[in-house]
N, C-alpha and C positions, 0 to 999 in steps of 0.2 A: 939305540938297539940297532945293531946292523943285520938286516935281511937280505938272503943272497938274491941275488940278480934273476940267477936260473927258478928259485921258487916265485919270485912276481911274475917272471913271465911265462909260469906252467899257473900261475889263476888268473892270470891274463888268457891266455888262451885258452882255459876253461871257462872262463866269462862268456867269451869271443863265442864259443862253440854253446854256451845256453843259450846266447840270445839270437845265435841261427837257427837253433831248433823251437824256440818259441817262434820267431817269425814264419816258420815254416807252419805252426800250429795254428796262427793267426790267420794266414792265407787260406791255410785247410776249414779252417771254423768262416771265415768269409766266401769261398767258397760255395760252403753248404750253407750258409744264409742266403745266397743266393739261388741256388737249388732249393729252399725251401718256400723261399717267396714267390717265385714259379708254379711250387706245385700250389702254394695255398691259391694263387690265382687262377687255377685251372680247374680247383674245388671248387672255388667262391664258382667260376664262369657255369660247371656245370651244376653246381646245387641252383643258381639261377635259371638251368633250363628245363629244370626236373620242376621247380616253382612255377616258371611259368606253365606246364603243360598240368601240373595239378592244376592251377588255376583256370584252364581250359576247360578241365575235368568237372571241376564243381560248378561253372556253367552251364554245361551241358549237362548237368545234374539237374538244377534249377529249371533249366528249359526242360526237360523230359516231366519234370512233375508238374511244372504247367502246362503243356500239352496232355499229359494225364488227366488232369481238374478239367479240361477242354473237352476232352471226350468223353470225361461222365455227364459234362451238361449237354452234350451231343447227343448222347444214348439217352438222357433224360426226356429231352425235347423229345427225340424221336417214339419214343415209347409215348409218349401222351398224343402223338397225332399217328400213330401205325401200331397199337396193341394186338401183342402176341403171346402166348405163353412163356417165352424168353426173353428176358431182356438183353440176352448175348448182339454185340456190334452186327456179326453177319445174319442172325436171324430178322432183328431190324430192319439190316439193308435189305434183306432179301422180301419184305413185307415193305418194305416202301416200293421196290422197285415194280412188283407186282400191282400194288395198288395205283400206281404213276402210267402203268400203261397205256 
């Protein structure tokens, strides 16, 4: 079977063009992959930053709960020693100041 040389050369040319296009596509995909990896790293850093803030806010919240508990104990203790009609902190502190003058 004889195949014309021009036909074979045309097929080889077509295959070379397809290979060139595929090489370009691969290069584009590799560049996109690098960009995606960089974006993921940036997002992870941002997530870590926000997680750190959330952890600190949780700590502050726990500290505030502890302060509230201590405040209640202080008000209860003041109310034992400086009885007033109201057990709010300002009234108790005023009663304390008046009685200790």
